[in-house]
N, C-alpha and C positions, 0 to 999 in steps of 0.2 A: 773720243779716242784720246789716248795719251801716248807720248813718246819721250824717250830719253836717249841721248847719243853723245858721241865724242867726235871731234873734228880737228883737223890740222888747218891752221890759218897762216897764209903767207901774204905779205904786202910789200909795196914799194912806194916811195915818195914820188908824187907826180909834180908837185911844186913844193915850196917851203912849208906851206900850210895845208896842203891837200895830199892825202894818202889813199891809195886804192888797195883793195885786198880781195883775195879769193879764199874759199875754204872747201874742203871735201872731207867726208867722214862717213860714219856708220851709225844708224840709230835703230833702237828696238821699239816696237810699237804694239799697242793693244787696243782693240775696239770693244765697246760694250753696247750692243744693239740686239736686234732680233737674232743675228748670228755673231756670236763672239769669235773673234779671230785675233791672231797675233803673228808676229814675224820680225825680221830684221832686214833692213835694206839700206841703200845709199842715200846720203844727203849731200847737197852741195850749195854753194852760194857765192855771192860777190857783193861788194859794197864800197862806199867812200867814207872817209873820215876827214873832217875839216877842223883844224886846230884853231880854237879861239884864243887860247892863252897857253902857258906852259903846263897848266893843270887841267884844262877843260877843252873838250872837243865835242862836235856834233857828228853823229853817225847816221847813215842811211844804208840799208841792206836789203838784199833779196835772197831768200833761202828756198830751196826746193827739196821736199821730202818725197821719196817713193815708198809705197806700201803695196806690195804685190803688183797689180797692174794699174793701180791708181797713183795719183800724185797730189801733193798739197803744196801750195805756194804761200810763202809768208813774206810780206814786205813790212819793214820796220824802220823806225827812226828812234834815236835815243841820244842821251847825253853821257859822255864819258868823263869821269873826274878822277884824277890821280892825286894821291896824297902821300 
């Protein structure tokens, strides 16, 4: 399956170095299996961002994608670098 989407992300500082965020959006998906199917549904998520320095942060997030009556959960970690 493949998906592409767009979301709005809003966040707030919880401490000087920790920021929480939520997001909600819309995604278009397509499956390639015994029954090809496609559609567009809601996506939403939440996460935390911890600032290591002025240019670097560590992120952890949870995203949920719906596709018809099914749902897919994505848990992720990453590094954010600003230049």
